[in-house]
C-alpha beads as a LAMMPS data file, in Angstrom:
LAMMPS data file: protein, C-alpha beads

282 atoms
281 bonds

1 atom types
1 bond types

-500.0 500.0 xlo xhi
-500.0 500.0 ylo yhi
-500.0 500.0 zlo zhi

Masses

1 110.0

Atoms # bond

1 1 1 460.190 -91.443 -116.473
2 1 1 456.641 -90.472 -115.601
3 1 1 453.998 -91.399 -118.159
4 1 1 450.305 -92.223 -118.304
5 1 1 447.649 -90.264 -116.433
6 1 1 447.406 -88.794 -112.942
7 1 1 444.458 -88.101 -110.645
8 1 1 445.118 -85.171 -108.295
9 1 1 442.905 -83.953 -105.449
10 1 1 443.181 -80.379 -104.239
11 1 1 444.331 -79.493 -107.748
12 1 1 442.933 -75.949 -107.969
13 1 1 445.654 -74.310 -105.874
14 1 1 448.943 -74.728 -104.063
15 1 1 450.976 -77.898 -104.441
16 1 1 448.205 -79.690 -106.335
17 1 1 448.032 -76.971 -108.989
18 1 1 451.810 -76.833 -109.381
19 1 1 451.969 -80.600 -109.646
20 1 1 449.304 -80.605 -112.373
21 1 1 451.285 -78.048 -114.383
22 1 1 454.536 -79.987 -114.056
23 1 1 452.976 -83.362 -114.909
24 1 1 451.258 -81.834 -117.932
25 1 1 454.633 -80.619 -119.192
26 1 1 455.811 -84.214 -118.998
27 1 1 452.936 -85.407 -121.191
28 1 1 450.630 -86.784 -118.509
29 1 1 446.881 -86.814 -118.952
30 1 1 445.149 -85.370 -115.903
31 1 1 442.015 -85.908 -113.817
32 1 1 441.840 -82.777 -111.681
33 1 1 439.664 -82.709 -108.556
34 1 1 438.754 -79.908 -106.161
35 1 1 435.772 -78.173 -104.578
36 1 1 436.819 -74.984 -106.384
37 1 1 435.274 -75.456 -109.831
38 1 1 436.368 -72.025 -111.061
39 1 1 439.954 -72.780 -110.023
40 1 1 439.866 -76.112 -111.833
41 1 1 438.553 -74.577 -115.031
42 1 1 441.187 -71.854 -114.879
43 1 1 443.919 -74.459 -114.406
44 1 1 442.615 -76.620 -117.257
45 1 1 442.504 -73.592 -119.540
46 1 1 446.076 -72.663 -118.592
47 1 1 447.334 -76.150 -119.336
48 1 1 445.207 -76.483 -122.473
49 1 1 444.436 -79.786 -124.089
50 1 1 447.849 -79.500 -125.708
51 1 1 449.757 -82.211 -127.488
52 1 1 451.993 -84.904 -126.077
53 1 1 454.745 -84.676 -128.659
54 1 1 456.700 -87.581 -127.216
55 1 1 453.825 -89.954 -127.959
56 1 1 452.247 -87.978 -130.849
57 1 1 448.787 -87.692 -129.331
58 1 1 446.448 -85.107 -127.858
59 1 1 446.697 -84.595 -124.107
60 1 1 443.436 -85.160 -122.233
61 1 1 442.355 -83.219 -119.159
62 1 1 439.184 -83.809 -117.156
63 1 1 437.912 -81.676 -114.260
64 1 1 435.835 -83.012 -111.374
65 1 1 434.119 -81.120 -108.579
66 1 1 434.949 -83.246 -105.536
67 1 1 434.631 -82.760 -101.784
68 1 1 437.153 -85.273 -100.445
69 1 1 435.392 -85.126 -97.097
70 1 1 432.564 -87.072 -98.747
71 1 1 433.300 -90.736 -99.491
72 1 1 430.596 -90.770 -102.192
73 1 1 432.279 -87.895 -104.037
74 1 1 435.601 -89.717 -104.046
75 1 1 434.061 -92.967 -105.306
76 1 1 432.338 -91.061 -108.119
77 1 1 435.569 -89.243 -108.934
78 1 1 437.395 -92.553 -109.247
79 1 1 434.738 -93.985 -111.575
80 1 1 434.700 -90.900 -113.796
81 1 1 438.479 -90.508 -113.864
82 1 1 439.104 -94.135 -114.809
83 1 1 436.540 -93.975 -117.613
84 1 1 438.089 -90.754 -118.912
85 1 1 441.657 -92.024 -118.492
86 1 1 441.922 -95.828 -118.801
87 1 1 445.713 -95.592 -118.510
88 1 1 445.520 -93.731 -115.180
89 1 1 448.461 -94.913 -113.099
90 1 1 449.219 -92.105 -110.629
91 1 1 447.049 -91.011 -107.718
92 1 1 447.950 -87.949 -105.645
93 1 1 445.888 -87.586 -102.456
94 1 1 446.798 -83.965 -101.857
95 1 1 443.685 -82.092 -100.687
96 1 1 443.887 -80.743 -97.155
97 1 1 442.669 -78.083 -94.750
98 1 1 443.948 -76.451 -91.553
99 1 1 442.378 -75.675 -88.195
100 1 1 443.956 -73.179 -85.798
101 1 1 443.528 -73.481 -82.052
102 1 1 444.523 -75.399 -78.946
103 1 1 442.782 -78.738 -78.357
104 1 1 440.407 -77.220 -75.798
105 1 1 439.540 -74.433 -78.240
106 1 1 438.265 -76.716 -81.026
107 1 1 435.085 -78.743 -80.745
108 1 1 434.496 -82.302 -81.894
109 1 1 432.587 -81.260 -85.009
110 1 1 435.570 -79.215 -86.164
111 1 1 437.965 -82.067 -85.503
112 1 1 435.691 -84.467 -87.407
113 1 1 435.572 -82.002 -90.333
114 1 1 439.359 -81.877 -90.537
115 1 1 439.769 -85.656 -90.217
116 1 1 437.158 -86.284 -92.917
117 1 1 439.290 -84.324 -95.376
118 1 1 442.892 -84.758 -94.250
119 1 1 442.776 -88.416 -93.217
120 1 1 439.631 -90.132 -94.453
121 1 1 439.967 -88.375 -97.796
122 1 1 443.329 -90.108 -98.225
123 1 1 441.926 -93.472 -97.120
124 1 1 438.849 -93.276 -99.346
125 1 1 440.922 -92.078 -102.289
126 1 1 443.364 -94.950 -101.914
127 1 1 440.546 -97.466 -101.589
128 1 1 438.636 -96.128 -104.600
129 1 1 441.582 -96.088 -107.024
130 1 1 443.682 -99.042 -105.828
131 1 1 441.820 -101.839 -107.701
132 1 1 442.369 -100.012 -111.002
133 1 1 445.983 -99.093 -110.208
134 1 1 446.763 -102.760 -109.574
135 1 1 445.801 -103.552 -113.192
136 1 1 448.532 -101.262 -114.552
137 1 1 452.051 -102.418 -115.358
138 1 1 453.394 -99.679 -113.076
139 1 1 451.486 -97.356 -110.765
140 1 1 452.132 -94.949 -107.919
141 1 1 450.146 -93.528 -105.019
142 1 1 451.296 -90.259 -103.441
143 1 1 449.760 -89.427 -100.052
144 1 1 450.495 -85.933 -98.790
145 1 1 451.105 -85.792 -95.047
146 1 1 453.093 -82.894 -93.546
147 1 1 456.133 -82.164 -91.440
148 1 1 453.405 -82.118 -88.771
149 1 1 453.139 -85.843 -89.436
150 1 1 456.656 -86.068 -87.950
151 1 1 456.563 -83.358 -85.272
152 1 1 453.518 -82.077 -83.368
153 1 1 453.582 -78.407 -82.324
154 1 1 451.114 -76.822 -79.914
155 1 1 448.009 -75.380 -81.512
156 1 1 447.935 -78.132 -84.150
157 1 1 446.476 -81.109 -82.280
158 1 1 443.824 -81.937 -84.890
159 1 1 446.054 -81.300 -87.900
160 1 1 449.023 -83.196 -86.482
161 1 1 446.843 -86.133 -85.448
162 1 1 445.429 -86.430 -88.969
163 1 1 448.811 -86.081 -90.646
164 1 1 450.421 -88.642 -88.305
165 1 1 447.528 -90.926 -89.247
166 1 1 448.227 -90.404 -92.957
167 1 1 451.837 -91.352 -92.342
168 1 1 450.977 -94.534 -90.440
169 1 1 448.302 -95.576 -92.923
170 1 1 450.603 -94.951 -95.886
171 1 1 453.567 -96.827 -94.453
172 1 1 451.448 -99.862 -93.607
173 1 1 449.783 -99.969 -97.037
174 1 1 453.160 -99.555 -98.727
175 1 1 454.502 -102.562 -96.838
176 1 1 451.404 -104.598 -97.725
177 1 1 451.820 -103.790 -101.419
178 1 1 455.501 -104.696 -101.340
179 1 1 454.869 -108.035 -99.612
180 1 1 452.188 -108.858 -102.184
181 1 1 454.522 -108.065 -105.080
182 1 1 452.108 -105.412 -106.346
183 1 1 453.038 -103.115 -109.251
184 1 1 451.708 -100.227 -107.139
185 1 1 454.284 -98.142 -105.300
186 1 1 453.435 -95.647 -102.557
187 1 1 455.162 -92.509 -101.315
188 1 1 454.178 -90.367 -98.340
189 1 1 455.075 -86.678 -98.598
190 1 1 456.112 -84.453 -95.689
191 1 1 456.227 -80.811 -96.801
192 1 1 457.691 -78.180 -94.538
193 1 1 456.615 -74.584 -95.043
194 1 1 455.276 -74.221 -98.579
195 1 1 453.993 -70.819 -99.725
196 1 1 450.322 -71.685 -100.199
197 1 1 447.079 -70.169 -98.899
198 1 1 446.375 -73.007 -96.436
199 1 1 446.971 -70.848 -93.334
200 1 1 444.892 -67.896 -94.539
201 1 1 442.044 -70.185 -95.603
202 1 1 442.146 -72.164 -92.353
203 1 1 439.268 -72.365 -89.903
204 1 1 439.636 -71.183 -86.325
205 1 1 438.613 -73.123 -83.242
206 1 1 435.270 -72.102 -81.761
207 1 1 437.041 -71.185 -78.527
208 1 1 439.525 -68.823 -80.187
209 1 1 438.350 -65.266 -79.597
210 1 1 441.645 -63.444 -80.049
211 1 1 441.894 -62.382 -83.698
212 1 1 445.377 -61.015 -83.063
213 1 1 446.585 -64.520 -82.186
214 1 1 445.161 -65.894 -85.428
215 1 1 446.894 -63.141 -87.385
216 1 1 450.161 -63.897 -85.586
217 1 1 449.942 -67.620 -86.368
218 1 1 449.289 -66.883 -90.051
219 1 1 452.160 -64.393 -90.147
220 1 1 454.565 -66.884 -88.580
221 1 1 453.563 -69.579 -91.053
222 1 1 454.054 -67.295 -94.022
223 1 1 457.411 -66.123 -92.687
224 1 1 458.601 -69.725 -92.415
225 1 1 457.052 -70.894 -95.716
226 1 1 460.031 -70.482 -98.010
227 1 1 459.462 -73.323 -100.467
228 1 1 457.435 -72.492 -103.571
229 1 1 454.654 -74.809 -104.785
230 1 1 456.659 -75.416 -107.962
231 1 1 459.694 -76.518 -105.944
232 1 1 457.454 -78.838 -103.937
233 1 1 455.952 -80.291 -107.109
234 1 1 459.355 -80.937 -108.669
235 1 1 460.504 -82.672 -105.470
236 1 1 457.427 -84.921 -105.505
237 1 1 457.981 -85.823 -109.151
238 1 1 461.599 -86.712 -108.421
239 1 1 460.405 -88.848 -105.522
240 1 1 457.956 -90.705 -107.767
241 1 1 460.649 -91.314 -110.380
242 1 1 463.010 -92.669 -107.721
243 1 1 460.263 -94.605 -105.916
244 1 1 461.129 -92.899 -102.646
245 1 1 458.994 -94.206 -99.767
246 1 1 459.196 -90.866 -97.928
247 1 1 459.555 -87.464 -99.564
248 1 1 460.680 -84.542 -97.387
249 1 1 460.140 -81.106 -98.937
250 1 1 462.268 -78.141 -97.904
251 1 1 465.330 -77.597 -95.756
252 1 1 463.033 -76.869 -92.814
253 1 1 461.411 -80.291 -93.105
254 1 1 464.791 -81.999 -93.281
255 1 1 466.014 -80.049 -90.241
256 1 1 462.923 -80.855 -88.174
257 1 1 463.085 -84.515 -89.163
258 1 1 466.683 -84.745 -87.942
259 1 1 465.891 -82.812 -84.756
260 1 1 462.991 -85.146 -83.969
261 1 1 465.241 -88.171 -84.439
262 1 1 467.908 -86.720 -82.125
263 1 1 465.476 -85.436 -79.486
264 1 1 462.241 -87.402 -79.940
265 1 1 460.754 -86.301 -76.631
266 1 1 462.199 -82.802 -76.310
267 1 1 462.452 -81.370 -79.833
268 1 1 459.889 -78.618 -79.274
269 1 1 461.891 -76.352 -76.920
270 1 1 464.840 -75.734 -79.305
271 1 1 462.500 -75.577 -82.281
272 1 1 460.337 -72.931 -80.610
273 1 1 463.407 -70.797 -79.932
274 1 1 464.429 -71.099 -83.584
275 1 1 460.972 -70.014 -84.752
276 1 1 460.984 -67.050 -82.362
277 1 1 464.363 -65.915 -83.719
278 1 1 463.006 -66.138 -87.258
279 1 1 459.975 -64.057 -86.304
280 1 1 462.133 -61.345 -84.699
281 1 1 464.489 -61.271 -87.694
282 1 1 461.648 -60.620 -90.124

Bonds

1 1 1 2
2 1 2 3
3 1 3 4
4 1 4 5
5 1 5 6
6 1 6 7
7 1 7 8
8 1 8 9
9 1 9 10
10 1 10 11
11 1 11 12
12 1 12 13
13 1 13 14
14 1 14 15
15 1 15 16
16 1 16 17
17 1 17 18
18 1 18 19
19 1 19 20
20 1 20 21
21 1 21 22
22 1 22 23
23 1 23 24
24 1 24 25
25 1 25 26
26 1 26 27
27 1 27 28
28 1 28 29
29 1 29 30
30 1 30 31
31 1 31 32
32 1 32 33
33 1 33 34
34 1 34 35
35 1 35 36
36 1 36 37
37 1 37 38
38 1 38 39
39 1 39 40
40 1 40 41
41 1 41 42
42 1 42 43
43 1 43 44
44 1 44 45
45 1 45 46
46 1 46 47
47 1 47 48
48 1 48 49
49 1 49 50
50 1 50 51
51 1 51 52
52 1 52 53
53 1 53 54
54 1 54 55
55 1 55 56
56 1 56 57
57 1 57 58
58 1 58 59
59 1 59 60
60 1 60 61
61 1 61 62
62 1 62 63
63 1 63 64
64 1 64 65
65 1 65 66
66 1 66 67
67 1 67 68
68 1 68 69
69 1 69 70
70 1 70 71
71 1 71 72
72 1 72 73
73 1 73 74
74 1 74 75
75 1 75 76
76 1 76 77
77 1 77 78
78 1 78 79
79 1 79 80
80 1 80 81
81 1 81 82
82 1 82 83
83 1 83 84
84 1 84 85
85 1 85 86
86 1 86 87
87 1 87 88
88 1 88 89
89 1 89 90
90 1 90 91
91 1 91 92
92 1 92 93
93 1 93 94
94 1 94 95
95 1 95 96
96 1 96 97
97 1 97 98
98 1 98 99
99 1 99 100
100 1 100 101
101 1 101 102
102 1 102 103
103 1 103 104
104 1 104 105
105 1 105 106
106 1 106 107
107 1 107 108
108 1 108 109
109 1 109 110
110 1 110 111
111 1 111 112
112 1 112 113
113 1 113 114
114 1 114 115
115 1 115 116
116 1 116 117
117 1 117 118
118 1 118 119
119 1 119 120
120 1 120 121
121 1 121 122
122 1 122 123
123 1 123 124
124 1 124 125
125 1 125 126
126 1 126 127
127 1 127 128
128 1 128 129
129 1 129 130
130 1 130 131
131 1 131 132
132 1 132 133
133 1 133 134
134 1 134 135
135 1 135 136
136 1 136 137
137 1 137 138
138 1 138 139
139 1 139 140
140 1 140 141
141 1 141 142
142 1 142 143
143 1 143 144
144 1 144 145
145 1 145 146
146 1 146 147
147 1 147 148
148 1 148 149
149 1 149 150
150 1 150 151
151 1 151 152
152 1 152 153
153 1 153 154
154 1 154 155
155 1 155 156
156 1 156 157
157 1 157 158
158 1 158 159
159 1 159 160
160 1 160 161
161 1 161 162
162 1 162 163
163 1 163 164
164 1 164 165
165 1 165 166
166 1 166 167
167 1 167 168
168 1 168 169
169 1 169 170
170 1 170 171
171 1 171 172
172 1 172 173
173 1 173 174
174 1 174 175
175 1 175 176
176 1 176 177
177 1 177 178
178 1 178 179
179 1 179 180
180 1 180 181
181 1 181 182
182 1 182 183
183 1 183 184
184 1 184 185
185 1 185 186
186 1 186 187
187 1 187 188
188 1 188 189
189 1 189 190
190 1 190 191
191 1 191 192
192 1 192 193
193 1 193 194
194 1 194 195
195 1 195 196
196 1 196 197
197 1 197 198
198 1 198 199
199 1 199 200
200 1 200 201
201 1 201 202
202 1 202 203
203 1 203 204
204 1 204 205
205 1 205 206
206 1 206 207
207 1 207 208
208 1 208 209
209 1 209 210
210 1 210 211
211 1 211 212
212 1 212 213
213 1 213 214
214 1 214 215
215 1 215 216
216 1 216 217
217 1 217 218
218 1 218 219
219 1 219 220
220 1 220 221
221 1 221 222
222 1 222 223
223 1 223 224
224 1 224 225
225 1 225 226
226 1 226 227
227 1 227 228
228 1 228 229
229 1 229 230
230 1 230 231
231 1 231 232
232 1 232 233
233 1 233 234
234 1 234 235
235 1 235 236
236 1 236 237
237 1 237 238
238 1 238 239
239 1 239 240
240 1 240 241
241 1 241 242
242 1 242 243
243 1 243 244
244 1 244 245
245 1 245 246
246 1 246 247
247 1 247 248
248 1 248 249
249 1 249 250
250 1 250 251
251 1 251 252
252 1 252 253
253 1 253 254
254 1 254 255
255 1 255 256
256 1 256 257
257 1 257 258
258 1 258 259
259 1 259 260
260 1 260 261
261 1 261 262
262 1 262 263
263 1 263 264
264 1 264 265
265 1 265 266
266 1 266 267
267 1 267 268
268 1 268 269
269 1 269 270
270 1 270 271
271 1 271 272
272 1 272 273
273 1 273 274
274 1 274 275
275 1 275 276
276 1 276 277
277 1 277 278
278 1 278 279
279 1 279 280
280 1 280 281
281 1 281 282
């Protein structure tokens, strides 16, 4: 059973928002972080301070404007969240961004921008909260990678590199915690296509001049994104409750994981054909 308080980055929309709503229903206090202050306030108002009937107490929600690409912001978020929620025992490093374009179409500044958020944001978040989490009787870190942390399609070199890095970092830290006998558990999440705005809000490589190609990539993502944010959130919560080291979200993620295991060097050709059939069938 999940109890205590959770800190969630990228909480104003998508999976983060859905996760906040589901954890609130289970009586969790929440420290909600995002760059989108209006989205955070709207979410907090929707949840309401409420009442945790199971423990006969008022539920507490705090909102924090945080750019996870800035290490200072994350450190400040951790300090504020722990003061507001001394029983905080769940950290969800969820915030992420996307960047469309082939490797030669994105410049180094764009790749650095993505890594600062998608990878270093996870690292800095884990580092900032871990000392406090280790003082709790039970605690859990959830690091959101992607199915693109298992497979690496063309046009996603920066995103896949960062999400593979999240996977490697998370697995190593999980093993370190287990060897040390720490009360902190860690799960890494690999969502497949989840119906969020990440593709539409993505940046485009400086070398991409064909707007039609961008529109096509967004359309293909949205066609394949069949899992709802709520379904993703419920799957993550089940993974936390079961202490699953790796949480795959969606039938597409499970399929691609199996395909990569069977054809680790040649999975892309059959996968591309499958995606093209899906696009034609739309």
